[in-house]
C-alpha positions in Angstrom: -3.4 -29.6 -19.7 -2.6 -27.7 -16.6 -5.4 -27.2 -14.2 -6.1 -23.7 -13.0 -6.7 -23.3 -9.3 -9.3 -20.8 -8.3 -9.7 -18.9 -5.0 -12.5 -21.2 -3.8 -10.1 -24.2 -4.2 -8.4 -22.7 -1.2 -11.4 -21.3 0.7 -14.0 -24.0 0.0 -16.7 -21.5 0.8 -20.3 -22.6 0.4 -22.7 -20.2 -1.4 -24.0 -19.0 1.9 -20.4 -18.3 3.2 -19.6 -16.3 0.1 -22.6 -14.1 0.7 -21.2 -12.9 4.0 -18.3 -11.1 2.2 -17.7 -8.0 0.2 -14.7 -8.2 -2.1 -12.5 -5.2 -1.8 -10.4 -4.5 -4.9 -8.1 -1.7 -3.7 -6.7 0.5 -6.5 -4.8 3.8 -6.6 -6.7 6.4 -4.6 -7.8 9.8 -5.9 -4.8 11.3 -4.2 -2.5 8.9 -6.1 -1.7 6.5 -3.2 -1.1 3.0 -4.2 -2.5 0.4 -1.8 0.5 -1.9 -2.6 2.8 0.8 -1.3 0.6 1.5 1.7 0.6 -2.2 2.6 4.4 -2.3 2.3 4.9 0.9 4.3 2.6 0.2 7.3 0.0 -2.3 8.4 -2.0 0.6 10.0 -2.1 2.4 6.7 -3.3 -0.7 4.9 -6.0 -1.3 7.6 -7.2 2.3 7.0 -8.1 1.3 3.5 -10.7 -1.1 5.0 -12.0 1.6 7.3 -12.3 4.4 4.8 -15.8 5.4 3.7 -15.5 8.8 2.1 -17.9 11.7 2.1 -20.6 10.3 -0.3 -22.2 7.9 2.1 -21.3 4.8 0.0 -21.7 2.0 2.5 -19.4 -0.3 0.5 -18.7 -2.7 3.3 -22.2 -3.6 4.2 -21.7 -7.2 4.9 -20.2 -9.1 7.9 -16.7 -9.5 6.3 -14.4 -7.8 3.8 -12.1 -10.0 1.7 -9.4 -7.6 0.7 -7.1 -7.5 -2.3 -4.8 -4.8 -3.5 -3.7 -4.2 -7.1 -0.2 -5.3 -7.9 0.6 -2.3 -10.0 4.3 -3.5 -10.3 3.3 -6.6 -12.1 3.5 -6.5 -15.9 0.1 -8.4 -16.2 -3.3 -6.8 -15.8 -5.8 -7.6 -13.1 -3.2 -9.1 -10.7 -4.0 -8.7 -7.0 -2.4 -9.6 -3.7 -4.3 -10.8 -0.7 -4.5 -8.2 2.0 -6.5 -10.1 4.6 -10.1 -10.8 5.6 -11.6 -8.3 8.1 -14.7 -8.6 10.2 -16.8 -5.4 10.2 -17.5 -4.8 13.9 -19.4 -1.6 13.5 -20.5 0.8 10.8 -19.9 4.4 12.0 -22.3 7.2 11.3 -19.9 10.1 11.9 -17.7 9.3 8.9 -18.2 12.6 6.9 -15.5 14.5 8.8 -13.0 11.6 9.4 -13.8 9.4 6.4 -13.5 6.5 8.8 -16.7 4.5 8.3 -16.0 1.1 9.8 -14.4 -0.5 12.9 -12.8 -3.7 11.6 -10.6 -6.5 12.9 -8.4 -8.9 11.1 -9.7 -12.5 11.0 -7.5 -15.6 10.8 -8.8 -16.5 7.3 -5.7 -17.4 5.2 -3.7 -15.2 7.5 -0.4 -16.8 6.7 -1.0 -15.8 3.0 -1.5 -12.1 3.6 0.9 -10.3 1.3 1.8 -13.6 -0.4 -1.2 -15.0 -2.2 -1.3 -13.7 -5.8 -4.5 -13.8 -7.7 -5.7 -12.8 -11.1 -9.2 -11.6 -11.8 -10.0 -13.5 -15.0 -13.5 -12.0 -15.6 -13.7 -10.3 -18.9 -15.7 -7.5 -17.3 -13.4 -4.7 -16.0 -14.7 -4.0 -12.5 -15.6 -0.5 -11.7 -15.6 0.6 -8.1 -13.9 -0.9 -5.1 -16.3 -3.3 -3.5 -18.2 -6.2 -5.0 -20.2 -9.2 -3.8 -17.6 -12.0 -3.4 -20.0 -14.6 -4.9 -20.1 -12.6 -8.1 -16.3 -12.9 -8.6 -15.3 -16.1 -6.8 -15.2 -18.1 -10.0 -13.0 -15.5 -11.7 -10.2 -15.3 -9.1 -7.4 -17.5 -10.2 -4.5 -18.4 -7.9 -1.3 -17.4 -9.7 1.0 -18.4 -6.8 2.1 -17.9 -3.3 5.2 -15.8 -2.7 7.9 -17.1 -0.3 7.5 -13.9 1.8 5.0 -11.1 1.9 5.6 -8.3 -0.6 6.6 -5.9 2.2 9.5 -8.2 3.1 10.7 -9.0 -0.4 13.9 -7.4 -1.6 12.9 -7.2 -5.2 10.6 -4.4 -6.3 9.0 -6.7 -8.8 7.3 -10.0 -8.4 
């Protein structure tokens, strides 16, 4: 029988380390932008997804770090995500209502060579609603499907 490798087989996070992270599952925005496409088009556009807060005062990224994944809408399988980086939340901004920018963030070195390459599947039977979750609640459900030879924004094929 083949052994499944889970995200924490790579990270080896303790329970305490997991509790420092919010899991960002980026999906298509209300204005029909796909995070996959934004990642491929521009790093700055992708980082904006980590900084966005919106007008409703949802303080989604209220932990020290964001572990960010974006939905691979081009994949034929459901619940497949690509690693988009881990970000340290430097500051939570209070003037977000006009700009929708709610966080100052910086990329951390966590799995940095795997950004855009690490492919994961969320195996939890519960379909997540929303965009941010406690990492410790989903760590055991993030299966490693593989590592692409190049980041998706450098691949010539439109499909993985």
